[in-house]
N, C-alpha and C positions, 0 to 999 in steps of 0.2 A: 503760770502759763495757761490757766484754766480758760480764760476768755478766748484765747486763740484756738485752743483745742475744740471748744464748743462751737465756735464759729466755722471752722474750716473742715473738721473731720467728723465723719459719720461712721468711720470704720471701727475696728476692734480696739477698745480702750486699753486692753492689755498690751497690744502691740505698740500703741502710742507711748505708753509708759516705758516699755522696753527700749524703744529707740531713744527716748530722752535719757534713760539710764546709760545706754551704750555711749552716746555722745558725751555725757558727763564723765564717764570713765576715761574716754579718749582724751579729755581736756582737763584732767584733774591735777596735772603737775604744775609746779610753780613756774617752770621755764618752758616756753613754747617749743624749744628744740628737744626737750626731753618728754615726748608724749608717750604715755604708757599704752601698752597693747590692751585692747578691750578684753574684759573678762565677762562674757555673756553668751548664753546659748543662742541668742539672736545675732547672727554674723552680720558684718557690715554689708556683704553682698545681698543678704536677704532683706535688709532695710529698704533697699532701693528697687526691689523687684515689684513692690506694690505702691500705688500712688498715695495711699493713706499714710503709710509710714515714711515714705520719701518726703511727703508734704510736712509731716511732723518734724523731720530734721530741719527743713527750711524755716519753718515757723519758730522752732526752738532757737535757731540762730538769730532771728529778729528779736526774740525775747531777750537774749543775752546782749545784743547791741543796744537795746533800749535801756537795759539795767546797768551795764558796766562798759566803761571805755569811752572812746572819743565822742560817741553819739548818745551817751547816757544823759537823761534829762536832769538828774540830780547827781552832783559829784562827778560830772563828765567834762568834756572839753569846753562846753559853753561857760561853765563856772570858772575853771582854771585859766582858760585863755582870756576870759573877761577880767579876771584879777591881774593876769600877766600884762595885759595891754592897758587900756584906759577907759574901760567900761564900768567895772565893778569896784566898789569900796569894800574893804575887808573889815568885818564887824565881829569876828570871833575873838575869843580870848587868846592870848599868846601872839606869836609871830607867824606870818605867812611867807614862806620863801617864794611863793608864786607872786604875791602882791609886791614883795620887795625885790623881785628879780634876782634872787640869791640862791638859785637852784644848785644842787650838787648831785653827782652821779648816783649816790645811794638814796636819794630822795624817794620815799615810798610811792608817791603818786606818779613820778616819772617812770618808775618801774612798772607799776600796775597799768598805766596807760599803754605802755609798750606791750606788756604780756597779754593784756586783754585783747588788744588789737590783733596780735599774731595768733592767739588762740582762736579768735573768730575767723581769721583768714584760714587757719588750719581746717576749721569746720567747713568753710566754703569749699576748700579744696577736696575735702572728703565727699562732699555732695557732688562736685564736678566729676570726680573719679567714679563715684558710685553710680550716678545716673548714666554716665558714658558706658560703663561696663554692664549695666542692667540688660537682661534679655527680655523680660516680660513687660517692662515699663512701656506704655504707649509713647509713640514718637512725640506727640504734642506735649505730654507730660514731661518727657525727657528734655525737650527744648525749653519748656517753661522753667524748670528747676535749674538747668544748666545756665540759662540766661540770667536768672536771678543771682545765682552763686557767683558768676563772673562779674556781675554788677557790684555785688558786695565786696568781692576781692579787690576790685579796682578802687572803690570808694574808700575802703579802709587804708589802702596804700596811699591814696591821695592825702589823707590826714597825717599819716606817718611821715611822708616826705616833707610836708609843710611844717611839721613840728620838729622833727629830728634831722632833717636834711638828707644826706645820702643814707639809704637804708637798703636792706635786702628785699627783693621782690620774690615772695614765696609762692610757688606754683605746684607744690607736691605735698603729700603726707609722708614722704620717705624720711624716717627719723635720722638716719645717718647723713643723708644729704643736707637736711635742714640744720643739723648740728654743726655743719662746717661752712655755712654760707658766709659770704663777704658782702660788704656794703657796695651798692651800685651808685654811680653818679646820678644825681637827681634827674638829669635829662634822660637817662636810660630808664629810670623808674617811670617817668612820664610816658615814655614810649610804650612800656608794658601796660600802664593804666589805659592809655588810649586804645591799644590793641584789644584789651579785654572788653572795653566798653563798645568798641565797634563790633566785636563778635557778639556781644550780648544784644545789641540792637537788631541783629539779624535773626535772633532766636525768639525774642519776646514780641508779643502782639501789641497793637495799639490799645486794645480793650484791656481793662483791668481784670485780673484773674479772680478777684473777689470784690465785694462792695467796700466802700469807705476808703479806697485808695491806700490800703495798708500793705499791698504787695506791689513792687515796682513793675511798671509796664515799659514799653518801648520809649515813651516820652520821658520817664524818669531817667532812663539811661541817657537820652539825648541831653537832658538838663545837666547831668554831671559831665558829659562829654563837652558841652558848651563851656563849662567852667574850666575843664582841663585844657581845652584849646586856648582859651583866653589867657590862662596862666603861662602858657608856653609861647605866646605871641603868634599863634595861628589865627589871626583875626577874621579872615574870610570864613574859615571853618567854624569859628565860634559863633559868628553871626548867623550862619546857615543852620547850625544845630539849635540855637536859641529860637530862630524863626520856625523851625519844625514844631517846637513846643507851643510857641505863641499862636501859631496858625491852626492848631488842633481845636476842633469844636468841643473837645472835652473840657477846655479851660475857658472860663469867662471872667473878665476883669471885674473886680469887686470895688465899688467906690465907698462902701460903708466900712470904715476901719474897724468897727466893733465886730464885724463878721469874718474878718480875714482868718482868724485862728480858731473858728468853730470847726467841729469835725466834718461838717458838710460843706465847707467853703469850696467855691468853684475855682479858686486859685491854687488850691493844694495839689501838688504833683505826687508827693509821697509822704506818708506819715506813719508813726508808730501807734498802735492801739494799746490802751492800758491793759493790765493783766487781769482785770476783773470788771464785771459790769458795775457801772456807777462811779468807778474811779475816773479821774481826769488826769492831767499831766503832772509829772513830778517837777516840771519847771514851775508850774503854778504853786505847788506845795513848797518849793524851795525859795522862790523869789518874793512871794507876797507875804507881807507882815502887816497885820491889822493895827498894831500899836508899836510905838518905838520905846526904846531904841531897838533896832534889829539885832538878832543874835547870830546871823550867818552872813548874808550878802545883801547889798543894796547898790543902786546905781550911784556912780560918782556924781557929786553935785556939779562939778565942772562939765561933765558930759550933759547933764540935763540943761544947764545954762547955755550950752552951745547951740541948741535948737534955734532956728530962725523964729522971729516973731510970727505968731499965728499958725505955726506948724501944728496941725491937728494930730500928728503922731505923738507929740509931747502931751497933748491933751488926752488922747485916747490910750496911748501905749505906755505912759508912765503915770505914777501916782505919788503924791506927796503925803507923808504921814507926819503929824506933829504932836508934841505933848504940851504945846503952849510956849515953850522956850527954845526948842530945837526942832529942826525939820530934817527928815530923811526921805529918800526916794526909792521906789522899787519899780521893776519892770512890770507892766500890766498888759502885755500882749495877751497872755492867758489870764482869764478873769476868775477862774475857779481854783481855790486853794484846797478845798476838801471835796469829798465825794458828794455826788448829787444822785437823785433817784435813777437817772440814766446818764451815761457819760455824755458830756457836752463838748469836750475838747480832747483832741489827740495831739501828740507831739509832732509838729510839722517839721520835716527834714528838708524838703524841697518845695518851693512855691514859685508862683508865676512872676512876682516882682523881680526876683533875681534875674530871670531870663531877660526881662526888658532892660535891666541895668547892664547885663552882659552884652546885649546887642547894641545898646547905646554906646558903650565904650568901644566895642569892636568896630562899629561903624565910624565913630569919630577918628579912630586910629587909622582908618583906611581913607579918610577924607570925605566920607559921606555925611556931611555936617547937618544937612536939613533933616534927614531921617534919624540921625543920632539925637538931635534936639527933640524930635517928636517923641521918641521913646523916653527920653529924660523928662520931658514935660508931663507925660502921663503920670509918672511918679510924683512930680512936684504938685501938679494940680489936684491929684487925689489927696495929697497931704494938706491942701488948702493954701498952697503957695502959688505965686504968679509964675508964668513961664520964665525960663532961664534967660539971663542977659548975656550968657556966654556966647562968644562969636567964633573964636579960633578953635581949632582941634584941641590944642593944649588946654584951653580954658574949659572946653566941654568935658574932657577927660577928668580934669580936676573937680568939676562939679559932679560928675558921676561918682567919683570916689567919695566925695562929701555926702552925697545922697545915700550911698551904700552904708555909710556910718549910721545914719539915722533911720534907715529902712531895715537894716539887717542886724541891728544891735542885739546882743545876747544870743545869736543864732550860730552856735558851733564854731566860734573863733573867726568869723568872717572879717571882723575888724583887724585882728592880729595879722591875718594873712594879707589883707589889703595894704596895710602899712609896710609889710615886707616887700611885696611885689611892686609897689609904687615907688620904692626907694626912699620913703619918708620916715621910716620907723625910728631912725636915730634922732632926727631933728624934732619929731613929735614927742617921743617918749622921754627924751632927755629933759624936756621941760616939765612933764608931769610925774616923772619917776626919778628922784634924785640919784638913785644908785644905778641908773641904766648904763650898760656898757654895750658897745656895738656887737660883741660876741653873744649877747643875750638873745639875739634874733633866733637862735636855735636852742632847744633844750639839750641837756647832756644825754648821751646814751647811758642806759642803766649799767652801773658798775658790775652787777652780777652777770649781765649778759657778756660783757667784755672779758670777765674772768672765765666764764664758761666756754666761750668761743673767741679766742684771740684773733680770729680772722675778721672780726668786726672792728678791730682797731684801724685807724687811730680814733681816739676820743675827739669830740667836737672842740674847736678852739675855745679857750677860756675856762675849761673845766679840768 
């Protein structure tokens, strides 16, 4: 976390270390519902009475999100959901239960994704409670940190509900209450997500808190809100939220595909900074292999073959590696595999292209076909493709889903989620995944969680 600390905090280094220790102690248990009481002279209340240590808590949370869980660049949701759907080929030795869609409730990664997400949610709740109760914290600082923590809480629950289905929505650090929670219907989870995001949008300013867009602002909140509205069928609201982002002068469309994932890209809405100067993304380190055969992960050949002729995203964002007799492919959105004298790329979590695709789909579903096609064609023409031939609303939506596949591949499970919400997951994955079952659209709840808290039952169908 050194890079974050040096960038954001000029306060007492000892206090920064103590707040990190405190939060680590709070989150040290294997099970999120069994959170240990902190054992530190620095009390939780004291952490949030000063902006330097309160900031440390927030930045420490981003460091955990970047390293572990759904949004981790290496070993996170992008890799596992890419295997689970139809983006990534599995090249490791042995068998992948994710690639083969043969998960079971005691699967270690199923458990770690759940636990890491809820640990991070616990930490967001600790920040919300801490800054709310703080006396000495300036109001602007309180609003900034509370808004960011609400945003994080909503975002993590968004991934949980899309991966596991009905899940608890955790809003407290109360150990007893959290140990007895029950699953909520997905629709109720979305209501909480939207409520948290709407609250965050009123607290966060349009301007970024720091340089390089590594702390979310109001428009990062609106970007996730647009996604949540789209997923719940609130199309007018999705279009309006996406428009708020698109119309902001902070974001400028980039026509050079080689610049989209640079750390200074004008289309980036929110990104994770590496943990040390000169490091780049863990995605680049995981995805890029200079020689074959790959040892971890690569793009499925049938995915690469599915690009339209002359699609520059295939040219710029994928790369073929051959040994003369065999050819493999890797994602090449991020170009840096190793450290550079200065960091060139950060892990992009939210970017402008998704907002155009959200608005295009939302507009089409409302019958606003001309403006929907305009948004869609911006994506197509930037990729070097002609304008769409789609005419009807149904055809435009289908084309949007198609473009999402080639625009957002390897980005935190977007493809997996799109297949589910479009109702095409069974027809698509049954062709590319011989062992696919309709119940595979959800991961199982971790067995350990069900044993610890029976209120989380029943298990998802098929497990």
